[in-house]
N, C-alpha and C positions, 0 to 999 in steps of 0.2 A: 674678619676681613674675608671677602670673597675675591678670588683671583680667576680671571677669565680673559679670553681673547677679546680685544676691542672690536666693535662693529661700527658701521658708519655713523650711528647716532651718538657715538662717544667722541667723534672727531673734534667738536667744539671744545669740550672739556679737556681733551688731551692737548689740543693746540694752546689753550689758555695756560695749562700747566707748564708746557714747554716754554712758552713765552715768559712766564714768571720766573723760570729757572735760567733764562738767558740763553736758551738753546736754539732759538729760531734765527734765521738770517733772512734779510729782505729778498734775496734772490732765490730762496727755496721756500715754496709754499708748504707749511706744515700739513695741510690737507693732502697735497700731492704726495708728500713723503709717507703719510699714513696709508694712503691708498696703495702706493707702490709696495710698501712692506706687506700689507695684508693680501695683496694679489700675488705676491711672489711665491713660487713653489717651495721655497726653503726658508720662509720667514713668517713671523707674526709679531704682534705687539700685545703683550699681556698687561692688563690693568688690575690694580688692587683697589677694591671698592669697599667703602663703609656704607651700606645700604646703596643709595644711588650716587654717592659722592666719590669721584675718582681721586684717590690719594696718591697714586704713583703709577709709573709705566716702566716696562722693560721691553726693549726691542730685541727679539731673537732673530738671527739671520742677518739680513742686509736690506737696506732701503735704497741702495744705489751708491751711497757714499759714507755712511756712518751708522753706528748704533748708539742709542741713548738709553740711559736709565735715569729716571727722575722721581722725585717725591714732593709732596706739598711741604712747604716750610714748617708747618705746624705738626706734621706727623713724625713721630720719633721712630726710627728703625730699631 
């Protein structure tokens, strides 16, 4: 597994992962939350990748209202 900060090209996969985990809300765009967290001076979002597949995320810092940690349902921690 490779762990690295997410970049804008990872947003679709991260949003899909968060959606599958039940973490998104209709009034908060996951893309906006990702962007806000990545642009913040004290936050980032780390992703765990198996080759090009995003397996999980961890938000460090603050996106404006919460922090999330998620993993794919098929990935055992």
